[in-house]
C-alpha positions as CSV (number, residue, x, y, z in Angstrom):
1,X,-2.0,-21.6,7.3
2,X,-1.0,-18.4,9.3
3,X,2.8,-18.6,10.3
4,X,3.7,-15.8,12.8
5,X,7.1,-14.0,12.5
6,X,8.5,-14.1,15.8
7,X,11.5,-11.5,17.1
8,X,14.2,-12.5,19.5
9,X,12.0,-10.9,22.5
10,X,9.4,-13.3,21.4
11,X,6.7,-10.1,20.4
12,X,4.9,-10.5,17.2
13,X,7.1,-8.9,14.5
14,X,4.3,-10.0,11.2
15,X,2.5,-12.4,10.3
16,X,2.2,-14.4,6.7
17,X,-1.1,-15.4,5.9
18,X,-2.8,-16.9,2.7
19,X,-4.6,-15.1,-0.2
20,X,-8.4,-14.9,0.8
21,X,-10.3,-18.0,0.5
22,X,-13.6,-16.9,-1.1
23,X,-14.6,-17.6,-4.7
24,X,-14.4,-13.9,-5.3
25,X,-11.0,-13.2,-4.1
26,X,-9.7,-15.9,-6.3
27,X,-7.3,-15.6,-9.5
28,X,-9.0,-15.3,-12.2
29,X,-7.9,-16.8,-15.8
30,X,-8.7,-12.6,-16.4
31,X,-5.5,-10.7,-17.4
32,X,-5.1,-8.2,-14.9
33,X,-5.7,-5.2,-17.0
34,X,-9.2,-6.7,-16.6
35,X,-11.2,-5.3,-13.7
36,X,-11.0,-8.8,-12.6
37,X,-12.4,-9.4,-9.1
38,X,-9.9,-11.9,-7.7
39,X,-7.2,-10.7,-5.0
40,X,-4.1,-11.9,-7.1
41,X,-5.6,-9.3,-9.8
42,X,-6.0,-7.0,-7.7
43,X,-2.6,-6.4,-6.1
44,X,-1.2,-7.2,-9.5
45,X,-3.2,-4.0,-10.8
46,X,-2.5,-2.1,-8.0
47,X,1.4,-2.7,-7.9
48,X,1.1,-1.7,-11.8
49,X,-0.4,2.1,-10.8
50,X,1.7,2.6,-7.8
51,X,4.9,1.3,-10.8
52,X,3.4,3.8,-13.1
53,X,3.3,6.5,-10.7
54,X,6.9,6.7,-9.2
55,X,8.3,6.6,-12.4
56,X,6.1,9.8,-13.7
57,X,6.7,11.8,-10.2
58,X,10.6,11.8,-10.8
59,X,11.2,11.5,-7.0
60,X,14.3,13.1,-6.3
61,X,17.6,10.9,-4.5
62,X,17.3,13.2,-1.5
63,X,13.1,11.3,-1.7
64,X,14.3,8.0,-2.8
65,X,16.8,7.3,0.5
66,X,14.8,7.7,4.3
67,X,13.9,5.9,6.8
68,X,12.3,3.0,6.2
69,X,14.9,2.5,3.1
70,X,16.9,3.1,0.2
71,X,16.3,3.0,-3.7
72,X,12.5,4.0,-3.5
73,X,9.9,6.6,-2.2
74,X,7.8,7.0,1.0
75,X,4.8,9.4,1.2
76,X,2.7,9.0,4.4
77,X,-0.7,10.6,4.4
78,X,-3.9,10.9,6.1
79,X,-4.1,11.9,10.1
80,X,-1.2,13.3,11.6
81,X,-0.8,13.8,15.9
82,X,3.4,14.5,16.4
83,X,6.5,16.2,15.7
84,X,5.0,19.0,18.0
85,X,1.6,19.4,16.3
86,X,-0.3,20.7,18.7
87,X,-3.8,19.2,17.3
88,X,-4.1,16.5,14.9
89,X,-4.2,17.1,11.2
90,X,-4.2,15.4,7.6
91,X,-1.4,15.5,5.6
92,X,-0.7,17.4,3.0
93,X,1.5,16.5,-0.3
94,X,1.9,19.5,-2.2
95,X,2.4,19.7,-6.0
96,X,2.0,15.0,-5.5
97,X,-2.3,15.8,-3.9
98,X,-3.4,14.8,-6.9
99,X,-1.3,11.4,-7.2
100,X,-1.9,10.1,-3.5
101,X,-6.5,10.9,-3.4
102,X,-5.6,9.1,-6.9
103,X,-3.9,5.7,-4.9
104,X,-6.2,6.2,-2.2
105,X,-9.1,6.2,-3.9
106,X,-8.7,2.9,-5.6
107,X,-10.7,0.5,-5.5
108,X,-8.1,-2.6,-5.9
109,X,-6.3,-1.2,-2.9
110,X,-9.3,-0.9,-0.9
111,X,-10.0,-4.8,-1.6
112,X,-6.2,-5.4,-0.3
113,X,-7.1,-3.2,2.5
114,X,-10.2,-5.0,3.5
115,X,-8.7,-7.9,3.2
116,X,-5.3,-7.0,5.5
117,X,-7.6,-5.3,8.0
118,X,-9.9,-7.6,8.6
C-alpha cells in the first residue's frame, strides 16, 4: 500500500511504495551478480556499482560535503538552466565524464528509473 509522507503544512514530501508487482520485477533466487531481471537484483547490482565507482573516484573531502549532506558525493547530471546561464546546457563532468556516462547508461539504473518515473 502506498503511504505519503506529509510535511507540517500538508504538502506531500514523498511517497513510500512497494516494489513493483509484476512477474519480471519479482525477487529472484539468482545471485545479484547474475543478470536477473528482478527489481531487487537490479537495485543490488546498481548499488554495488555506485559504491565501487565512488571508491575508485577518490573524492576529496570538499566533494563529500555539500548541501545534500556530508560523507558522500553528489554529482549533478543532465541539462541545466540556472545559476545565470543564458541558455540551457548539458553539464560537463571533466575527468569523471566516463564514470557518469557509464552509470547513466546502466540498464539496472534504467529499470529503477522506469519504475520510479512510471
